[in-house]
KOLMIPA-30753 format. One record per residue (C-alpha): residue in three letters; residue number from 1; x, y, z. Coordinates in pm, whole numbers, plus 32768, in hexadecimal, padded with zeros to 4 digits. Example, Ala and Ser with C-alpha at 12.3 -4.5 7.8 and 13.67 -1.06 7.14 Angstrom:
<atoms>
<atom><resn>ALA</resn><resi>1</resi><x>84CE</x><y>7E3E</y><z>830C</z></atom>
<atom><resn>SER</resn><resi>2</resi><x>8557</x><y>7F96</y><z>82CA</z></atom>
</atoms>
This chain:
<atoms>
<atom><resn>MET</resn><resi>1</resi><x>32C7</x><y>54B9</y><z>75DC</z></atom>
<atom><resn>ARG</resn><resi>2</resi><x>320E</x><y>55DF</y><z>7675</z></atom>
<atom><resn>ALA</resn><resi>3</resi><x>3350</x><y>569B</y><z>76C0</z></atom>
<atom><resn>VAL</resn><resi>4</resi><x>33C9</x><y>5676</y><z>7559</z></atom>
<atom><resn>GLY</resn><resi>5</resi><x>3275</x><y>56E1</y><z>74D4</z></atom>
<atom><resn>LEU</resn><resi>6</resi><x>326A</x><y>5811</y><z>75B9</z></atom>
<atom><resn>ALA</resn><resi>7</resi><x>33CA</x><y>5874</y><z>7551</z></atom>
<atom><resn>ALA</resn><resi>8</resi><x>3363</x><y>585D</y><z>73E3</z></atom>
<atom><resn>ALA</resn><resi>9</resi><x>3229</x><y>592B</y><z>742C</z></atom>
<atom><resn>ALA</resn><resi>10</resi><x>32FF</x><y>5A36</y><z>74D3</z></atom>
<atom><resn>ALA</resn><resi>11</resi><x>33E9</x><y>5A36</y><z>73A6</z></atom>
<atom><resn>LEU</resn><resi>12</resi><x>32BF</x><y>5A6F</y><z>72BF</z></atom>
<atom><resn>GLY</resn><resi>13</resi><x>3269</x><y>5BA6</y><z>7383</z></atom>
<atom><resn>PHE</resn><resi>14</resi><x>33D0</x><y>5C25</y><z>739C</z></atom>
<atom><resn>LEU</resn><resi>15</resi><x>3455</x><y>5BED</y><z>723A</z></atom>
<atom><resn>PRO</resn><resi>16</resi><x>339A</x><y>5D0E</y><z>7194</z></atom>
<atom><resn>LEU</resn><resi>17</resi><x>343F</x><y>5DF5</y><z>7294</z></atom>
<atom><resn>ALA</resn><resi>18</resi><x>3592</x><y>5D6B</y><z>7234</z></atom>
<atom><resn>VAL</resn><resi>19</resi><x>354E</x><y>5DE1</y><z>70D1</z></atom>
<atom><resn>TRP</resn><resi>20</resi><x>34B1</x><y>5F32</y><z>711E</z></atom>
<atom><resn>PRO</resn><resi>21</resi><x>34A3</x><y>5FA4</y><z>728A</z></atom>
<atom><resn>GLU</resn><resi>22</resi><x>336B</x><y>607D</y><z>72A3</z></atom>
<atom><resn>TRP</resn><resi>23</resi><x>3262</x><y>6086</y><z>73B6</z></atom>
<atom><resn>PRO</resn><resi>24</resi><x>3137</x><y>6026</y><z>72D4</z></atom>
<atom><resn>LEU</resn><resi>25</resi><x>31F2</x><y>5EE8</y><z>727B</z></atom>
<atom><resn>ALA</resn><resi>26</resi><x>322F</x><y>5EA8</y><z>73EC</z></atom>
<atom><resn>LEU</resn><resi>27</resi><x>30B9</x><y>5EAE</y><z>742C</z></atom>
<atom><resn>ALA</resn><resi>28</resi><x>3072</x><y>5DD1</y><z>72FF</z></atom>
<atom><resn>GLY</resn><resi>29</resi><x>318D</x><y>5CE8</y><z>7366</z></atom>
<atom><resn>ALA</resn><resi>30</resi><x>30F4</x><y>5CC6</y><z>74C0</z></atom>
<atom><resn>ALA</resn><resi>31</resi><x>2FAA</x><y>5C5F</y><z>7420</z></atom>
<atom><resn>VAL</resn><resi>32</resi><x>3061</x><y>5B64</y><z>7345</z></atom>
<atom><resn>ALA</resn><resi>33</resi><x>311A</x><y>5ACF</y><z>746E</z></atom>
<atom><resn>ALA</resn><resi>34</resi><x>2FDA</x><y>5ABB</y><z>753D</z></atom>
<atom><resn>ALA</resn><resi>35</resi><x>2F13</x><y>5A0E</y><z>742B</z></atom>
<atom><resn>SER</resn><resi>36</resi><x>302B</x><y>591A</y><z>73DB</z></atom>
<atom><resn>ALA</resn><resi>37</resi><x>306C</x><y>58CC</y><z>754A</z></atom>
<atom><resn>GLY</resn><resi>38</resi><x>2EF7</x><y>5897</y><z>757F</z></atom>
<atom><resn>GLY</resn><resi>39</resi><x>2EF7</x><y>579E</y><z>7461</z></atom>
<atom><resn>VAL</resn><resi>40</resi><x>3019</x><y>56E0</y><z>74FD</z></atom>
<atom><resn>LEU</resn><resi>41</resi><x>2F90</x><y>56E0</y><z>7660</z></atom>
<atom><resn>LEU</resn><resi>42</resi><x>2E23</x><y>5689</y><z>761B</z></atom>
<atom><resn>PRO</resn><resi>43</resi><x>2E78</x><y>55CD</y><z>751B</z></atom>
<atom><resn>SER</resn><resi>44</resi><x>2DA9</x><y>5673</y><z>740D</z></atom>
<atom><resn>LEU</resn><resi>45</resi><x>2E1D</x><y>564D</y><z>72A8</z></atom>
<atom><resn>GLY</resn><resi>46</resi><x>2D2C</x><y>575D</y><z>723A</z></atom>
<atom><resn>LEU</resn><resi>47</resi><x>2DC2</x><y>5857</y><z>732E</z></atom>
<atom><resn>ALA</resn><resi>48</resi><x>2F22</x><y>57F1</y><z>72C7</z></atom>
<atom><resn>LYS</resn><resi>49</resi><x>2EC6</x><y>5822</y><z>7157</z></atom>
<atom><resn>ALA</resn><resi>50</resi><x>2E31</x><y>5978</y><z>71A3</z></atom>
<atom><resn>GLY</resn><resi>51</resi><x>2F70</x><y>59DA</y><z>725A</z></atom>
<atom><resn>SER</resn><resi>52</resi><x>3043</x><y>595A</y><z>7139</z></atom>
<atom><resn>VAL</resn><resi>53</resi><x>2F80</x><y>5A1C</y><z>7034</z></atom>
<atom><resn>LEU</resn><resi>54</resi><x>2F95</x><y>5B53</y><z>710C</z></atom>
<atom><resn>ALA</resn><resi>55</resi><x>310C</x><y>5B17</y><z>7133</z></atom>
<atom><resn>LEU</resn><resi>56</resi><x>3139</x><y>5B0B</y><z>6FBA</z></atom>
<atom><resn>LEU</resn><resi>57</resi><x>3070</x><y>5C4A</y><z>6F8D</z></atom>
<atom><resn>VAL</resn><resi>58</resi><x>3130</x><y>5D08</y><z>7099</z></atom>
<atom><resn>PHE</resn><resi>59</resi><x>327F</x><y>5C8A</y><z>7017</z></atom>
<atom><resn>SER</resn><resi>60</resi><x>321D</x><y>5CEC</y><z>6EB4</z></atom>
<atom><resn>ALA</resn><resi>61</resi><x>31C6</x><y>5E49</y><z>6F2D</z></atom>
<atom><resn>ALA</resn><resi>62</resi><x>3316</x><y>5E62</y><z>6FDA</z></atom>
<atom><resn>THR</resn><resi>63</resi><x>33D7</x><y>5DF7</y><z>6EA5</z></atom>
<atom><resn>MET</resn><resi>64</resi><x>332F</x><y>5EFF</y><z>6DCC</z></atom>
<atom><resn>ALA</resn><resi>65</resi><x>33EF</x><y>600C</y><z>6E89</z></atom>
<atom><resn>VAL</resn><resi>66</resi><x>354E</x><y>5F7B</y><z>6E6B</z></atom>
<atom><resn>PRO</resn><resi>67</resi><x>3635</x><y>5F21</y><z>6D49</z></atom>
<atom><resn>ALA</resn><resi>68</resi><x>35F9</x><y>5DCA</y><z>6CB2</z></atom>
<atom><resn>GLY</resn><resi>69</resi><x>372D</x><y>5D0D</y><z>6D2B</z></atom>
<atom><resn>THR</resn><resi>70</resi><x>3727</x><y>5D7A</y><z>6E97</z></atom>
<atom><resn>ALA</resn><resi>71</resi><x>35FE</x><y>5CA1</y><z>6EFC</z></atom>
<atom><resn>LEU</resn><resi>72</resi><x>3680</x><y>5B53</y><z>6E7D</z></atom>
<atom><resn>PRO</resn><resi>73</resi><x>3706</x><y>5AC9</y><z>6FC9</z></atom>
<atom><resn>ALA</resn><resi>74</resi><x>35C9</x><y>5B32</y><z>707F</z></atom>
<atom><resn>ALA</resn><resi>75</resi><x>34F5</x><y>5A98</y><z>6F69</z></atom>
<atom><resn>LEU</resn><resi>76</resi><x>35AA</x><y>594B</y><z>6F8E</z></atom>
<atom><resn>LEU</resn><resi>77</resi><x>3571</x><y>5950</y><z>7107</z></atom>
<atom><resn>LEU</resn><resi>78</resi><x>3404</x><y>59B0</y><z>70D1</z></atom>
<atom><resn>GLY</resn><resi>79</resi><x>33D2</x><y>5881</y><z>6FF0</z></atom>
<atom><resn>GLY</resn><resi>80</resi><x>3465</x><y>579B</y><z>70F8</z></atom>
<atom><resn>ALA</resn><resi>81</resi><x>3392</x><y>5836</y><z>720B</z></atom>
<atom><resn>LEU</resn><resi>82</resi><x>3255</x><y>5817</y><z>713A</z></atom>
<atom><resn>LEU</resn><resi>83</resi><x>329C</x><y>56AA</y><z>70F1</z></atom>
<atom><resn>THR</resn><resi>84</resi><x>32E6</x><y>5666</y><z>7260</z></atom>
<atom><resn>VAL</resn><resi>85</resi><x>31AA</x><y>570D</y><z>72E5</z></atom>
<atom><resn>LEU</resn><resi>86</resi><x>30C6</x><y>5664</y><z>71E9</z></atom>
<atom><resn>ASP</resn><resi>87</resi><x>316C</x><y>5512</y><z>7202</z></atom>
<atom><resn>LEU</resn><resi>88</resi><x>3173</x><y>5501</y><z>737F</z></atom>
<atom><resn>THR</resn><resi>89</resi><x>300C</x><y>557B</y><z>7397</z></atom>
<atom><resn>ALA</resn><resi>90</resi><x>2F96</x><y>5473</y><z>72A1</z></atom>
<atom><resn>LEU</resn><resi>91</resi><x>3059</x><y>5365</y><z>7356</z></atom>
<atom><resn>ARG</resn><resi>92</resi><x>2FCC</x><y>53C9</y><z>74AA</z></atom>
<atom><resn>GLN</resn><resi>93</resi><x>2E6D</x><y>53DA</y><z>741A</z></atom>
<atom><resn>ARG</resn><resi>94</resi><x>2E8B</x><y>5280</y><z>737D</z></atom>
<atom><resn>SER</resn><resi>95</resi><x>2F15</x><y>51E6</y><z>74BC</z></atom>
<atom><resn>ARG</resn><resi>96</resi><x>2E00</x><y>528A</y><z>758E</z></atom>
<atom><resn>GLY</resn><resi>97</resi><x>2EE2</x><y>52B1</y><z>76BC</z></atom>
<atom><resn>GLY</resn><resi>98</resi><x>2F40</x><y>5140</y><z>76C4</z></atom>
<atom><resn>GLY</resn><resi>99</resi><x>30A2</x><y>50CD</y><z>76EF</z></atom>
<atom><resn>LEU</resn><resi>100</resi><x>3168</x><y>50AB</y><z>75B0</z></atom>
<atom><resn>GLY</resn><resi>101</resi><x>3250</x><y>4F84</y><z>75A1</z></atom>
<atom><resn>PRO</resn><resi>102</resi><x>33AE</x><y>4F91</y><z>7515</z></atom>
<atom><resn>GLY</resn><resi>103</resi><x>3341</x><y>4EE6</y><z>73D2</z></atom>
<atom><resn>VAL</resn><resi>104</resi><x>3238</x><y>4FEB</y><z>7388</z></atom>
<atom><resn>LEU</resn><resi>105</resi><x>3320</x><y>510D</y><z>73D8</z></atom>
<atom><resn>CYS</resn><resi>106</resi><x>3437</x><y>5074</y><z>7308</z></atom>
<atom><resn>ALA</resn><resi>107</resi><x>3354</x><y>5046</y><z>71D9</z></atom>
<atom><resn>HIS</resn><resi>108</resi><x>32D1</x><y>51A5</y><z>7202</z></atom>
<atom><resn>LEU</resn><resi>109</resi><x>342D</x><y>523C</y><z>7219</z></atom>
<atom><resn>ILE</resn><resi>110</resi><x>3498</x><y>517B</y><z>70E2</z></atom>
<atom><resn>ARG</resn><resi>111</resi><x>3373</x><y>520C</y><z>701E</z></atom>
<atom><resn>LEU</resn><resi>112</resi><x>33BB</x><y>5368</y><z>70A0</z></atom>
<atom><resn>GLY</resn><resi>113</resi><x>352E</x><y>5342</y><z>7051</z></atom>
<atom><resn>SER</resn><resi>114</resi><x>34DE</x><y>52D1</y><z>6EEF</z></atom>
<atom><resn>CYS</resn><resi>115</resi><x>3412</x><y>5410</y><z>6EBC</z></atom>
<atom><resn>ILE</resn><resi>116</resi><x>3535</x><y>54E2</y><z>6F38</z></atom>
<atom><resn>VAL</resn><resi>117</resi><x>3631</x><y>542B</y><z>6E5B</z></atom>
<atom><resn>LEU</resn><resi>118</resi><x>354D</x><y>544D</y><z>6D2C</z></atom>
<atom><resn>GLY</resn><resi>119</resi><x>3522</x><y>55C1</y><z>6D72</z></atom>
<atom><resn>ALA</resn><resi>120</resi><x>3699</x><y>55F0</y><z>6D99</z></atom>
<atom><resn>ALA</resn><resi>121</resi><x>36D6</x><y>5534</y><z>6C54</z></atom>
<atom><resn>LEU</resn><resi>122</resi><x>35D9</x><y>560A</y><z>6B97</z></atom>
<atom><resn>LEU</resn><resi>123</resi><x>365A</x><y>5754</y><z>6C21</z></atom>
<atom><resn>PRO</resn><resi>124</resi><x>377A</x><y>5773</y><z>6B25</z></atom>
<atom><resn>ALA</resn><resi>125</resi><x>368A</x><y>5718</y><z>6A0B</z></atom>
<atom><resn>LEU</resn><resi>126</resi><x>35BA</x><y>5848</y><z>6A69</z></atom>
<atom><resn>ALA</resn><resi>127</resi><x>36D0</x><y>5935</y><z>6AD8</z></atom>
<atom><resn>ILE</resn><resi>128</resi><x>37B5</x><y>5912</y><z>69A9</z></atom>
<atom><resn>PRO</resn><resi>129</resi><x>36B1</x><y>597F</y><z>68A8</z></atom>
<atom><resn>ALA</resn><resi>130</resi><x>364B</x><y>5AA1</y><z>698C</z></atom>
<atom><resn>ALA</resn><resi>131</resi><x>37B5</x><y>5B17</y><z>699F</z></atom>
<atom><resn>LEU</resn><resi>132</resi><x>37E4</x><y>5B03</y><z>6824</z></atom>
<atom><resn>VAL</resn><resi>133</resi><x>36AD</x><y>5BCD</y><z>67CD</z></atom>
<atom><resn>PRO</resn><resi>134</resi><x>36FC</x><y>5D23</y><z>673C</z></atom>
<atom><resn>ALA</resn><resi>135</resi><x>368B</x><y>5E48</y><z>6812</z></atom>
<atom><resn>THR</resn><resi>136</resi><x>3589</x><y>5EAE</y><z>670F</z></atom>
<atom><resn>TRP</resn><resi>137</resi><x>34D1</x><y>5D60</y><z>6733</z></atom>
<atom><resn>SER</resn><resi>138</resi><x>34E2</x><y>5D47</y><z>68AB</z></atom>
<atom><resn>GLY</resn><resi>139</resi><x>3396</x><y>5DFD</y><z>68E2</z></atom>
<atom><resn>THR</resn><resi>140</resi><x>32DD</x><y>5CE8</y><z>6828</z></atom>
<atom><resn>PHE</resn><resi>141</resi><x>33B6</x><y>5BB2</y><z>683F</z></atom>
<atom><resn>ARG</resn><resi>142</resi><x>3412</x><y>5BAB</y><z>69B0</z></atom>
<atom><resn>PRO</resn><resi>143</resi><x>32A8</x><y>5BA5</y><z>6A30</z></atom>
<atom><resn>LEU</resn><resi>144</resi><x>3261</x><y>5A86</y><z>693F</z></atom>
<atom><resn>LEU</resn><resi>145</resi><x>3393</x><y>59D0</y><z>69C1</z></atom>
<atom><resn>ALA</resn><resi>146</resi><x>331A</x><y>5A0A</y><z>6B26</z></atom>
<atom><resn>VAL</resn><resi>147</resi><x>31C7</x><y>5974</y><z>6ACA</z></atom>
<atom><resn>VAL</resn><resi>148</resi><x>3273</x><y>5840</y><z>6A3A</z></atom>
<atom><resn>GLY</resn><resi>149</resi><x>3342</x><y>581E</y><z>6B79</z></atom>
<atom><resn>GLY</resn><resi>150</resi><x>3209</x><y>5841</y><z>6C4D</z></atom>
<atom><resn>LEU</resn><resi>151</resi><x>3155</x><y>5735</y><z>6B83</z></atom>
<atom><resn>ILE</resn><resi>152</resi><x>327C</x><y>5649</y><z>6BA8</z></atom>
<atom><resn>ALA</resn><resi>153</resi><x>3284</x><y>5683</y><z>6D20</z></atom>
<atom><resn>PHE</resn><resi>154</resi><x>310B</x><y>5654</y><z>6D37</z></atom>
<atom><resn>ALA</resn><resi>155</resi><x>3122</x><y>550C</y><z>6C75</z></atom>
<atom><resn>GLY</resn><resi>156</resi><x>3231</x><y>548B</y><z>6D5F</z></atom>
<atom><resn>VAL</resn><resi>157</resi><x>316C</x><y>54E3</y><z>6E98</z></atom>
<atom><resn>ALA</resn><resi>158</resi><x>302A</x><y>5456</y><z>6E04</z></atom>
<atom><resn>LYS</resn><resi>159</resi><x>30DC</x><y>530F</y><z>6DAF</z></atom>
<atom><resn>THR</resn><resi>160</resi><x>3159</x><y>52F6</y><z>6F15</z></atom>
<atom><resn>PHE</resn><resi>161</resi><x>3004</x><y>532F</y><z>6FB1</z></atom>
<atom><resn>LEU</resn><resi>162</resi><x>2F2A</x><y>5274</y><z>6EB5</z></atom>
<atom><resn>LYS</resn><resi>163</resi><x>2FF1</x><y>5131</y><z>6EA1</z></atom>
<atom><resn>PRO</resn><resi>164</resi><x>2FB5</x><y>50C6</y><z>700E</z></atom>
<atom><resn>CYS</resn><resi>165</resi><x>2E42</x><y>5117</y><z>6FEF</z></atom>
<atom><resn>ALA</resn><resi>166</resi><x>2E1C</x><y>504C</y><z>6EB0</z></atom>
<atom><resn>THR</resn><resi>167</resi><x>2ED7</x><y>4F25</y><z>6F47</z></atom>
<atom><resn>HIS</resn><resi>168</resi><x>2DFE</x><y>4F33</y><z>7080</z></atom>
<atom><resn>SER</resn><resi>169</resi><x>2CB7</x><y>4F3E</y><z>6FBA</z></atom>
<atom><resn>SER</resn><resi>170</resi><x>2D1F</x><y>4E1A</y><z>6EDB</z></atom>
<atom><resn>ARG</resn><resi>171</resi><x>2D6C</x><y>4D45</y><z>700E</z></atom>
<atom><resn>THR</resn><resi>172</resi><x>2C1A</x><y>4D91</y><z>70A8</z></atom>
<atom><resn>MET</resn><resi>173</resi><x>2B6D</x><y>4D36</y><z>6F62</z></atom>
<atom><resn>GLU</resn><resi>174</resi><x>2C23</x><y>4BE8</y><z>6F53</z></atom>
<atom><resn>SER</resn><resi>175</resi><x>2BD1</x><y>4B90</y><z>70BB</z></atom>
<atom><resn>ARG</resn><resi>176</resi><x>2A59</x><y>4BB4</y><z>7099</z></atom>
<atom><resn>PRO</resn><resi>177</resi><x>29B7</x><y>4A5E</y><z>7085</z></atom>
<atom><resn>GLY</resn><resi>178</resi><x>288E</x><y>4A35</y><z>6F9E</z></atom>
<atom><resn>ASP</resn><resi>179</resi><x>28CE</x><y>4B61</y><z>6EBD</z></atom>
</atoms>
């Protein structure tokens, strides 16, 4: 798990350079990779979130300097790397260094896979309207479409992380005698 998380953290630092290779982005990418790797290794979800937010900011800065369509493959990889870093950090933090059995890992991978499948299914629903927008509207409509896509992604990740916590708290409430 650590190796996959560290590879995703390195990708978060490298992907802005794939879009726009400039030395200020290399320095910012190194900070992104260090924060994300620290979140994976410690495990600290706060540090992983800080690295992820920084990764989005640096990647956004890199995409402002290039034509719109050239950053799409890197953006898709960035989304996968962000999900991987945050998901593995949360899983390691919840397990607290204990061994994870095959049943737990299987259930976790199924939830993660369902998020990926849902995201892949919603991608055409967001990409087709963006492609059909006239060039005169693109300055207003495309950022709104990006916000909708971000909210959908946030809802999917929140569902993945909040469902196990709610199930765990309901079991602990049921097992308390005398309440």
